[in-house]
N, C-alpha and C positions, 0 to 999 in steps of 0.2 A: 397428328402423330401416330394416331391409332390406324390409319388408313394405309400408312407407309409400313409398319410392321405387318398389316395383314397381307399386303402385296409381298412383301419380302418372304412371308411365311408360305404363301401360295407358288411362289417361285421355286423355293427350294424343296417342296413337295412335288411339284411337276419335274424336276429335275432329276430327283431320286427315283422316280418311277419311269423314266424314259429307258427304253432297252440299250443295253451296252453297244457302242460302234463296233465295227469289224476290227479286229486286232490283228495284227501279223502273227502267223505262227511261230512259235518258239525256235524252230530250226532255222527261220529267216534272221531271227535277232543275233545269233552267235555266228561269228565268221568262220568260215572253213578252215581247218587246221593247216592248210597249206599257206593261208593269208596271215596267220597269227606269228608275231616273231619269237624265236626260240628264246627261252629263258637263259640271262646271261649266267655264266658257271660262279659259283662262290670261291671265296679266295682258297679253301680247304681243297678244292679239287684241282688246283694248279700244282703239278708235280714236276714239270718240265718248262723252264724259262729261257727265251732267248733275249739277251740284252744288246740292243742297238747301240752304235757307236756313238758316245757322247764327248763333249769337250774337256779338255785338260785330263785326257784319260780316265775320267770317272768310271767309265764301263769296266775298264781293268781291276780297279779297286773292289767295284760292285762284285764282279766274279771271284775276286779272292774272299770276301765276305760272305758271300752264300755258301763257298766251300768250308767257311771256318763255322758260322753260326747256324745254316740248314741244311748240311752235309746229309742228314738222315731223313730229309723231308722233302728237297727241292734240288733239283739237277740243272745245271746250267748247259744249255744245249747249243749248237753252233749254228745251226740252221733253222730258220724260222718255221718250217714245214713240220717239224719235229716238236715243237713247243705247244705247251697248252696254254702259256701267257708270253706276252711280249712286254719287254721292259723298255720305256723311253725316258729320256730326261734331258735336262740341262745343268750346266754347272757353271759358277762365276768364281772367280777368283780376284782379290784385290791384292795389287802388286804396288810396290814401293816403299819407302823408308817409313813415311807416316802411317800406313796400314800395317805395316810389321810391328812398329812400336806400340801403336794402340791396340792393335788387335792381338797379335801375338804374344806380345811381352807384357802388357797390361790386362790383357782379357776384356777389353771393353767391347769390343764388336766381333762379328766373325771376319775372317779373312778370306774363307772359301764357304760357299752355298751351294746347296744341289737340291733340284727338284725331280722326283720321278713318278711314273705313273706305270701300274701294272694294267695291261690292256687284254683283252680275251684274244684268243688265236686269229680272230677275223678282224681284229683290229677296229672294232665297232663300239665297243663297250670299255668303259674305265671301270676296273674292278676295285682299285685303291689307288691313292695319289697322297702324297706328302713331301714336306722339304725338311731340310736339317742344315745346320751350319757346323762350324768348327770351334765355336768359342768356350772358352775354359775360364770360369772366375777365379779359380784358387789354382795357384802354382802352374800359370798357363804354360812356363817356359818348359817344364817338366812333362808335359803332354804332347801326345803327337798331334798334328794338325793338318790342315789342308785337305785334300781330296779323300785321304785316307779314313781320316775322322768323319767326314761327311758320309763316306760310304758304309762306314761302320755304324753310325746311328741310323741311317735309312733303312738297312737290312734289319736293324734291331727293332724298329718300328714296325716293318712288315712282318716280321717273325711274331710280334705281339698280337697284330691284326688277324693274322693266320690262326692263333691260338696254339702255338708251340711254345 
């Protein structure tokens, strides 16, 4: 046991006294500025958005909700080139008598759902994404539903994420 400890101690002493190996210079370790990706903008830097066409006219309802809820902070533009961010998404609506009774009247499930994502202007980074439905548990008949409610909830969530 003692010879093993002696050999281990000698090896560690020999390793600690060896000269350092050639290291790469610090300039070679950092990539050039041209190769580093640009940082994605944060949500507060988005002031103009373009809203892509979505099924069931969810894009129209989103435009209206942006005008209502974020009128002093975010402007909806009609050309992608003028936008700081681009909103894309999908929408689904359940149709039929069964969906209407259990969803709309009883408030047991969503009859319309939507998912949107806010992308940067290059459409390479997702800045924010969320989903919403139109379900109401209390007095479901008295509330508006469908895509209007989905759009209102999605813009409200985005407004909260932006800190407004």
